[in-house]
Biopython code that builds the backbone (N, CA, C, O; Angstrom):
import numpy as np
from Bio.PDB.StructureBuilder import StructureBuilder

atoms = [
    (1, "MET", "N", (-118.033, 45.875, 78.992)),
    (1, "MET", "CA", (-117.470, 45.268, 77.814)),
    (1, "MET", "C", (-116.734, 46.349, 77.028)),
    (1, "MET", "O", (-117.278, 47.426, 76.783)),
    (2, "LYS", "N", (-115.501, 46.060, 76.637)),
    (2, "LYS", "CA", (-114.679, 47.040, 75.942)),
    (2, "LYS", "C", (-114.740, 46.826, 74.432)),
    (2, "LYS", "O", (-114.566, 45.705, 73.954)),
    (3, "SER", "N", (-114.982, 47.879, 73.697)),
    (3, "SER", "CA", (-115.019, 47.805, 72.242)),
    (3, "SER", "C", (-113.611, 47.901, 71.692)),
    (3, "SER", "O", (-112.794, 48.674, 72.192)),
    (4, "ILE", "N", (-113.322, 47.110, 70.654)),
    (4, "ILE", "CA", (-112.000, 47.190, 70.045)),
    (4, "ILE", "C", (-112.038, 47.837, 68.669)),
    (4, "ILE", "O", (-111.012, 47.925, 67.993)),
    (5, "GLY", "N", (-113.235, 48.298, 68.243)),
    (5, "GLY", "CA", (-113.327, 49.099, 67.031)),
    (5, "GLY", "C", (-113.299, 48.350, 65.718)),
    (5, "GLY", "O", (-112.874, 48.915, 64.710)),
    (6, "ILE", "N", (-113.734, 47.104, 65.687)),
    (6, "ILE", "CA", (-113.790, 46.351, 64.438)),
    (6, "ILE", "C", (-115.250, 46.189, 64.041)),
    (6, "ILE", "O", (-116.078, 45.777, 64.854)),
    (7, "VAL", "N", (-115.565, 46.512, 62.794)),
    (7, "VAL", "CA", (-116.934, 46.392, 62.293)),
    (7, "VAL", "C", (-116.926, 45.402, 61.135)),
    (7, "VAL", "O", (-116.085, 45.489, 60.239)),
    (8, "ARG", "N", (-117.856, 44.473, 61.158)),
    (8, "ARG", "CA", (-118.008, 43.499, 60.074)),
    (8, "ARG", "C", (-119.474, 43.446, 59.673)),
    (8, "ARG", "O", (-120.357, 43.573, 60.521)),
    (9, "LYS", "N", (-119.738, 43.260, 58.382)),
    (9, "LYS", "CA", (-121.104, 43.142, 57.899)),
    (9, "LYS", "C", (-121.511, 41.674, 57.850)),
    (9, "LYS", "O", (-120.692, 40.788, 57.609)),
    (10, "VAL", "N", (-122.794, 41.447, 58.085)),
    (10, "VAL", "CA", (-123.358, 40.108, 57.989)),
    (10, "VAL", "C", (-123.685, 39.854, 56.517)),
    (10, "VAL", "O", (-124.294, 40.704, 55.869)),
    (11, "ASP", "N", (-123.285, 38.688, 55.977)),
    (11, "ASP", "CA", (-123.592, 38.405, 54.573)),
    (11, "ASP", "C", (-125.007, 37.847, 54.436)),
    (11, "ASP", "O", (-125.727, 37.713, 55.425)),
    (12, "GLU", "N", (-125.398, 37.525, 53.206)),
    (12, "GLU", "CA", (-126.773, 37.089, 52.936)),
    (12, "GLU", "C", (-127.135, 35.771, 53.604)),
    (12, "GLU", "O", (-128.317, 35.453, 53.735)),
    (13, "LEU", "N", (-126.135, 34.996, 54.029)),
    (13, "LEU", "CA", (-126.391, 33.739, 54.738)),
    (13, "LEU", "C", (-126.279, 33.890, 56.255)),
    (13, "LEU", "O", (-126.360, 32.904, 56.987)),
    (14, "GLY", "N", (-126.092, 35.120, 56.723)),
    (14, "GLY", "CA", (-126.013, 35.372, 58.155)),
    (14, "GLY", "C", (-124.621, 35.186, 58.730)),
    (14, "GLY", "O", (-124.472, 35.119, 59.950)),
    (15, "ARG", "N", (-123.608, 35.100, 57.903)),
    (15, "ARG", "CA", (-122.239, 34.871, 58.358)),
    (15, "ARG", "C", (-121.482, 36.182, 58.560)),
    (15, "ARG", "O", (-121.760, 37.194, 57.918)),
    (16, "ILE", "N", (-120.519, 36.126, 59.472)),
    (16, "ILE", "CA", (-119.554, 37.219, 59.634)),
    (16, "ILE", "C", (-118.164, 36.596, 59.629)),
    (16, "ILE", "O", (-118.000, 35.404, 59.889)),
    (17, "VAL", "N", (-117.177, 37.414, 59.333)),
    (17, "VAL", "CA", (-115.787, 36.962, 59.372)),
    (17, "VAL", "C", (-115.159, 37.508, 60.646)),
    (17, "VAL", "O", (-115.205, 38.709, 60.910)),
    (18, "LEU", "N", (-114.570, 36.608, 61.435)),
    (18, "LEU", "CA", (-113.848, 37.041, 62.628)),
    (18, "LEU", "C", (-112.453, 37.477, 62.203)),
    (18, "LEU", "O", (-111.724, 36.696, 61.592)),
    (19, "PRO", "N", (-112.076, 38.696, 62.513)),
    (19, "PRO", "CA", (-110.748, 39.187, 62.118)),
    (19, "PRO", "C", (-109.631, 38.318, 62.691)),
    (19, "PRO", "O", (-109.750, 37.774, 63.789)),
    (20, "ILE", "N", (-108.556, 38.199, 61.934)),
    (20, "ILE", "CA", (-107.417, 37.369, 62.332)),
    (20, "ILE", "C", (-106.871, 37.777, 63.694)),
    (20, "ILE", "O", (-106.422, 36.928, 64.463)),
    (21, "GLU", "N", (-106.907, 39.077, 63.997)),
    (21, "GLU", "CA", (-106.392, 39.546, 65.297)),
    (21, "GLU", "C", (-107.172, 38.900, 66.449)),
    (21, "GLU", "O", (-106.585, 38.493, 67.452)),
    (22, "LEU", "N", (-108.492, 38.811, 66.296)),
    (22, "LEU", "CA", (-109.315, 38.196, 67.343)),
    (22, "LEU", "C", (-109.106, 36.689, 67.399)),
    (22, "LEU", "O", (-109.057, 36.104, 68.481)),
    (23, "ARG", "N", (-108.983, 36.057, 66.222)),
    (23, "ARG", "CA", (-108.759, 34.611, 66.211)),
    (23, "ARG", "C", (-107.431, 34.271, 66.872)),
    (23, "ARG", "O", (-107.334, 33.282, 67.599)),
    (24, "ARG", "N", (-106.419, 35.076, 66.628)),
    (24, "ARG", "CA", (-105.109, 34.830, 67.268)),
    (24, "ARG", "C", (-105.189, 35.070, 68.770)),
    (24, "ARG", "O", (-104.689, 34.270, 69.561)),
    (25, "LYS", "N", (-105.820, 36.179, 69.160)),
    (25, "LYS", "CA", (-105.917, 36.531, 70.578)),
    (25, "LYS", "C", (-106.625, 35.447, 71.382)),
    (25, "LYS", "O", (-106.222, 35.148, 72.506)),
    (26, "PHE", "N", (-107.682, 34.853, 70.814)),
    (26, "PHE", "CA", (-108.474, 33.870, 71.534)),
    (26, "PHE", "C", (-108.182, 32.434, 71.087)),
    (26, "PHE", "O", (-108.931, 31.512, 71.407)),
    (27, "ASP", "N", (-107.080, 32.256, 70.342)),
    (27, "ASP", "CA", (-106.627, 30.929, 69.906)),
    (27, "ASP", "C", (-107.746, 30.157, 69.201)),
    (27, "ASP", "O", (-107.994, 28.991, 69.507)),
    (28, "ILE", "N", (-108.413, 30.816, 68.259)),
    (28, "ILE", "CA", (-109.481, 30.188, 67.485)),
    (28, "ILE", "C", (-108.906, 29.765, 66.142)),
    (28, "ILE", "O", (-108.456, 30.593, 65.351)),
    (29, "GLU", "N", (-108.930, 28.464, 65.902)),
    (29, "GLU", "CA", (-108.395, 27.896, 64.674)),
    (29, "GLU", "C", (-109.542, 27.520, 63.739)),
    (29, "GLU", "O", (-110.699, 27.450, 64.154)),
    (30, "GLU", "N", (-109.208, 27.280, 62.482)),
    (30, "GLU", "CA", (-110.194, 26.809, 61.512)),
    (30, "GLU", "C", (-110.812, 25.508, 62.040)),
    (30, "GLU", "O", (-110.097, 24.638, 62.539)),
    (31, "LYS", "N", (-112.105, 25.381, 61.933)),
    (31, "LYS", "CA", (-112.895, 24.214, 62.368)),
    (31, "LYS", "C", (-113.162, 24.176, 63.874)),
    (31, "LYS", "O", (-113.840, 23.259, 64.337)),
    (32, "ASP", "N", (-112.651, 25.143, 64.662)),
    (32, "ASP", "CA", (-112.979, 25.197, 66.091)),
    (32, "ASP", "C", (-114.464, 25.509, 66.265)),
    (32, "ASP", "O", (-115.055, 26.227, 65.458)),
    (33, "ALA", "N", (-115.052, 24.969, 67.311)),
    (33, "ALA", "CA", (-116.453, 25.234, 67.620)),
    (33, "ALA", "C", (-116.551, 26.491, 68.483)),
    (33, "ALA", "O", (-115.708, 26.731, 69.347)),
    (34, "LEU", "N", (-117.590, 27.289, 68.239)),
    (34, "LEU", "CA", (-117.853, 28.479, 69.046)),
    (34, "LEU", "C", (-119.227, 28.343, 69.683)),
    (34, "LEU", "O", (-120.180, 27.903, 69.040)),
    (35, "GLU", "N", (-119.320, 28.725, 70.954)),
    (35, "GLU", "CA", (-120.622, 28.818, 71.614)),
    (35, "GLU", "C", (-121.207, 30.181, 71.258)),
    (35, "GLU", "O", (-120.489, 31.180, 71.217)),
    (36, "ILE", "N", (-122.503, 30.218, 71.003)),
    (36, "ILE", "CA", (-123.184, 31.478, 70.706)),
    (36, "ILE", "C", (-124.345, 31.600, 71.683)),
    (36, "ILE", "O", (-125.230, 30.745, 71.716)),
    (37, "TYR", "N", (-124.337, 32.660, 72.476)),
    (37, "TYR", "CA", (-125.429, 32.878, 73.417)),
    (37, "TYR", "C", (-125.645, 34.369, 73.601)),
    (37, "TYR", "O", (-124.843, 35.182, 73.142)),
    (38, "THR", "N", (-126.721, 34.721, 74.269)),
    (38, "THR", "CA", (-127.021, 36.131, 74.486)),
    (38, "THR", "C", (-126.963, 36.457, 75.969)),
    (38, "THR", "O", (-127.193, 35.607, 76.829)),
    (39, "GLU", "N", (-126.653, 37.696, 76.232)),
    (39, "GLU", "CA", (-126.627, 38.236, 77.590)),
    (39, "GLU", "C", (-127.148, 39.657, 77.496)),
    (39, "GLU", "O", (-126.512, 40.518, 76.889)),
    (40, "ASP", "N", (-128.305, 39.906, 78.096)),
    (40, "ASP", "CA", (-128.982, 41.191, 77.964)),
    (40, "ASP", "C", (-129.196, 41.480, 76.477)),
    (40, "ASP", "O", (-129.869, 40.709, 75.792)),
    (41, "ASP", "N", (-128.635, 42.579, 75.971)),
    (41, "ASP", "CA", (-128.822, 42.913, 74.559)),
    (41, "ASP", "C", (-127.567, 42.634, 73.731)),
    (41, "ASP", "O", (-127.364, 43.246, 72.682)),
    (42, "CYS", "N", (-126.726, 41.706, 74.204)),
    (42, "CYS", "CA", (-125.474, 41.371, 73.509)),
    (42, "CYS", "C", (-125.488, 39.931, 73.004)),
    (42, "CYS", "O", (-126.084, 39.051, 73.624)),
    (43, "ILE", "N", (-124.825, 39.702, 71.874)),
    (43, "ILE", "CA", (-124.581, 38.351, 71.367)),
    (43, "ILE", "C", (-123.145, 38.021, 71.732)),
    (43, "ILE", "O", (-122.230, 38.779, 71.410)),
    (44, "ILE", "N", (-122.943, 36.900, 72.401)),
    (44, "ILE", "CA", (-121.619, 36.498, 72.869)),
    (44, "ILE", "C", (-121.137, 35.307, 72.056)),
    (44, "ILE", "O", (-121.864, 34.327, 71.896)),
    (45, "LEU", "N", (-119.916, 35.388, 71.542)),
    (45, "LEU", "CA", (-119.245, 34.269, 70.889)),
    (45, "LEU", "C", (-118.122, 33.835, 71.812)),
    (45, "LEU", "O", (-117.348, 34.668, 72.282)),
    (46, "LYS", "N", (-118.026, 32.538, 72.077)),
    (46, "LYS", "CA", (-116.995, 32.028, 72.981)),
    (46, "LYS", "C", (-116.465, 30.726, 72.417)),
    (46, "LYS", "O", (-117.238, 29.876, 71.973)),
    (47, "LYS", "N", (-115.147, 30.563, 72.431)),
    (47, "LYS", "CA", (-114.568, 29.312, 71.965)),
    (47, "LYS", "C", (-115.107, 28.185, 72.836)),
    (47, "LYS", "O", (-115.044, 28.253, 74.063)),
    (48, "TYR", "N", (-115.630, 27.160, 72.199)),
    (48, "TYR", "CA", (-116.221, 26.040, 72.934)),
    (48, "TYR", "C", (-115.132, 25.153, 73.514)),
    (48, "TYR", "O", (-114.226, 24.715, 72.805)),
    (49, "GLU", "N", (-115.231, 24.897, 74.792)),
    (49, "GLU", "CA", (-114.347, 23.957, 75.454)),
    (49, "GLU", "C", (-115.213, 22.968, 76.204)),
    (49, "GLU", "O", (-115.957, 23.355, 77.105)),
    (50, "PRO", "N", (-115.129, 21.687, 75.843)),
    (50, "PRO", "CA", (-115.934, 20.695, 76.557)),
    (50, "PRO", "C", (-115.589, 20.697, 78.029)),
    (50, "PRO", "O", (-114.428, 20.867, 78.399)),
    (51, "SER", "N", (-116.589, 20.508, 78.869)),
    (51, "SER", "CA", (-116.336, 20.499, 80.313)),
    (51, "SER", "C", (-117.039, 19.302, 80.956)),
    (51, "SER", "O", (-117.945, 18.702, 80.379)),
    (52, "CYS", "N", (-116.602, 18.985, 82.138)),
    (52, "CYS", "CA", (-117.131, 17.850, 82.892)),
    (52, "CYS", "C", (-118.604, 18.088, 83.242)),
    (52, "CYS", "O", (-118.969, 19.175, 83.689)),
    (53, "ILE", "N", (-119.443, 17.075, 83.040)),
    (53, "ILE", "CA", (-120.871, 17.211, 83.342)),
    (53, "ILE", "C", (-121.129, 17.310, 84.841)),
    (53, "ILE", "O", (-122.206, 17.746, 85.250)),
    (54, "PHE", "N", (-120.163, 16.914, 85.664)),
    (54, "PHE", "CA", (-120.353, 16.946, 87.110)),
    (54, "PHE", "C", (-119.820, 18.222, 87.752)),
    (54, "PHE", "O", (-120.538, 18.875, 88.510)),
    (55, "CYS", "N", (-118.563, 18.589, 87.459)),
    (55, "CYS", "CA", (-117.956, 19.732, 88.153)),
    (55, "CYS", "C", (-117.776, 20.962, 87.262)),
    (55, "CYS", "O", (-117.524, 22.055, 87.769)),
    (56, "GLY", "N", (-117.903, 20.799, 85.934)),
    (56, "GLY", "CA", (-117.751, 21.927, 85.026)),
    (56, "GLY", "C", (-116.321, 22.236, 84.638)),
    (56, "GLY", "O", (-116.086, 23.152, 83.850)),
    (57, "ASP", "N", (-115.355, 21.495, 85.169)),
    (57, "ASP", "CA", (-113.946, 21.719, 84.850)),
    (57, "ASP", "C", (-113.684, 21.383, 83.385)),
    (57, "ASP", "O", (-114.259, 20.431, 82.856)),
    (58, "ALA", "N", (-112.824, 22.154, 82.728)),
    (58, "ALA", "CA", (-112.520, 21.920, 81.313)),
    (58, "ALA", "C", (-111.152, 21.290, 81.122)),
    (58, "ALA", "O", (-110.690, 21.150, 79.990)),
    (59, "LYS", "N", (-110.497, 20.908, 82.209)),
    (59, "LYS", "CA", (-109.167, 20.304, 82.126)),
    (59, "LYS", "C", (-109.274, 18.792, 82.236)),
    (59, "LYS", "O", (-110.098, 18.265, 82.984)),
    (60, "ASP", "N", (-108.425, 18.099, 81.477)),
    (60, "ASP", "CA", (-108.300, 16.651, 81.612)),
    (60, "ASP", "C", (-109.626, 15.933, 81.346)),
    (60, "ASP", "O", (-110.034, 15.075, 82.128)),
    (61, "ILE", "N", (-110.296, 16.283, 80.248)),
    (61, "ILE", "CA", (-111.631, 15.757, 79.914)),
    (61, "ILE", "C", (-111.511, 14.539, 78.999)),
    (61, "ILE", "O", (-110.657, 14.501, 78.113)),
    (62, "PHE", "N", (-112.358, 13.562, 79.216)),
    (62, "PHE", "CA", (-112.498, 12.444, 78.287)),
    (62, "PHE", "C", (-113.980, 12.100, 78.184)),
    (62, "PHE", "O", (-114.788, 12.548, 78.997)),
    (63, "GLN", "N", (-114.326, 11.309, 77.185)),
    (63, "GLN", "CA", (-115.730, 10.938, 77.010)),
    (63, "GLN", "C", (-115.972, 9.537, 77.554)),
    (63, "GLN", "O", (-115.198, 8.611, 77.312)),
    (64, "PHE", "N", (-117.071, 9.410, 78.297)),
    (64, "PHE", "CA", (-117.509, 8.121, 78.827)),
    (64, "PHE", "C", (-118.986, 7.983, 78.499)),
    (64, "PHE", "O", (-119.807, 8.778, 78.955)),
    (65, "ASN", "N", (-119.322, 6.979, 77.713)),
    (65, "ASN", "CA", (-120.708, 6.774, 77.266)),
    (65, "ASN", "C", (-121.310, 8.047, 76.657)),
    (65, "ASN", "O", (-122.474, 8.369, 76.896)),
    (66, "GLY", "N", (-120.501, 8.766, 75.867)),
    (66, "GLY", "CA", (-120.978, 9.958, 75.181)),
    (66, "GLY", "C", (-121.055, 11.211, 76.026)),
    (66, "GLY", "O", (-121.535, 12.240, 75.550)),
    (67, "LYS", "N", (-120.592, 11.156, 77.271)),
    (67, "LYS", "CA", (-120.624, 12.306, 78.179)),
    (67, "LYS", "C", (-119.198, 12.724, 78.522)),
    (67, "LYS", "O", (-118.310, 11.882, 78.652)),
    (68, "ASN", "N", (-118.985, 14.042, 78.670)),
    (68, "ASN", "CA", (-117.680, 14.560, 79.072)),
    (68, "ASN", "C", (-117.526, 14.441, 80.579)),
    (68, "ASN", "O", (-118.415, 14.821, 81.341)),
    (69, "ILE", "N", (-116.385, 13.907, 80.999)),
    (69, "ILE", "CA", (-116.110, 13.759, 82.427)),
    (69, "ILE", "C", (-114.618, 13.970, 82.650)),
    (69, "ILE", "O", (-113.802, 13.587, 81.811)),
    (70, "CYS", "N", (-114.261, 14.577, 83.778)),
    (70, "CYS", "CA", (-112.846, 14.794, 84.081)),
    (70, "CYS", "C", (-112.325, 13.594, 84.874)),
    (70, "CYS", "O", (-113.101, 12.830, 85.449)),
    (71, "HIS", "N", (-111.010, 13.444, 84.895)),
    (71, "HIS", "CA", (-110.402, 12.308, 85.596)),
    (71, "HIS", "C", (-110.673, 12.370, 87.094)),
    (71, "HIS", "O", (-110.835, 11.332, 87.735)),
    (72, "SER", "N", (-110.725, 13.568, 87.656)),
    (72, "SER", "CA", (-110.987, 13.712, 89.087)),
    (72, "SER", "C", (-112.367, 13.179, 89.457)),
    (72, "SER", "O", (-112.500, 12.435, 90.429)),
    (73, "CYS", "N", (-113.389, 13.546, 88.699)),
    (73, "CYS", "CA", (-114.750, 13.053, 88.980)),
    (73, "CYS", "C", (-114.858, 11.559, 88.713)),
    (73, "CYS", "O", (-115.546, 10.839, 89.437)),
    (74, "ALA", "N", (-114.177, 11.101, 87.673)),
    (74, "ALA", "CA", (-114.194, 9.658, 87.368)),
    (74, "ALA", "C", (-113.587, 8.876, 88.529)),
    (74, "ALA", "O", (-114.087, 7.813, 88.899)),
    (75, "LYS", "N", (-112.507, 9.407, 89.102)),
    (75, "LYS", "CA", (-111.873, 8.750, 90.229)),
    (75, "LYS", "C", (-112.809, 8.740, 91.439)),
    (75, "LYS", "O", (-112.911, 7.735, 92.141)),
    (76, "THR", "N", (-113.491, 9.864, 91.677)),
    (76, "THR", "CA", (-114.433, 9.972, 92.796)),
    (76, "THR", "C", (-115.579, 8.976, 92.622)),
    (76, "THR", "O", (-115.972, 8.291, 93.567)),
    (77, "ILE", "N", (-116.103, 8.907, 91.407)),
    (77, "ILE", "CA", (-117.191, 7.965, 91.123)),
    (77, "ILE", "C", (-116.711, 6.520, 91.309)),
    (77, "ILE", "O", (-117.415, 5.692, 91.886)),
    (78, "GLY", "N", (-115.520, 6.237, 90.818)),
    (78, "GLY", "CA", (-114.949, 4.903, 90.957)),
    (78, "GLY", "C", (-114.762, 4.502, 92.407)),
    (78, "GLY", "O", (-114.987, 3.346, 92.766)),
    (79, "ASN", "N", (-114.347, 5.458, 93.258)),
    (79, "ASN", "CA", (-114.148, 5.170, 94.687)),
    (79, "ASN", "C", (-115.463, 5.029, 95.431)),
    (79, "ASN", "O", (-115.537, 4.292, 96.414)),
    (80, "SER", "N", (-116.511, 5.727, 94.977)),
    (80, "SER", "CA", (-117.788, 5.678, 95.702)),
    (80, "SER", "C", (-118.557, 4.395, 95.413)),
    (80, "SER", "O", (-119.477, 4.044, 96.151)),
    (81, "SER", "N", (-118.188, 3.695, 94.346)),
    (81, "SER", "CA", (-118.922, 2.453, 94.023)),
    (81, "SER", "C", (-118.331, 1.239, 94.709)),
    (81, "SER", "O", (-118.817, 0.124, 94.523)),
    (82, "LYS", "N", (-117.292, 1.441, 95.496)),
    (82, "LYS", "CA", (-116.646, 0.302, 96.176)),
    (82, "LYS", "C", (-117.264, 0.062, 97.538)),
    (82, "LYS", "O", (-116.850, -0.851, 98.252)),
]
sb = StructureBuilder()
sb.init_structure("model")
sb.init_model(0)
sb.init_chain("A")
sb.init_seg("    ")
for serial, (resi, resn, name, xyz) in enumerate(atoms, 1):
    if name == "N":
        sb.init_residue(resn, " ", resi, " ")
    sb.init_atom(name, np.array(xyz, "f"), 0.0, 1.0, " ", f" {name:<3s}", serial, name[0])
structure = sb.get_structure()
């Protein structure tokens, strides 16, 4: 993991400000959701992108009965029920 040399303090509510350079680089807009998880001794922030519950693809996603599914899997499911 490469350090880019930006330091931010955590406020009393546990918040940090993501620098504009990082938000631009990773296309993070106001109100975007971020995934927060850990890996070894690191905290990872990642822009949340909904993905298909079957194949994990994040392209061409729609919701069906509250679940994310891609058109390719929907087509496969539709063909298998015939």
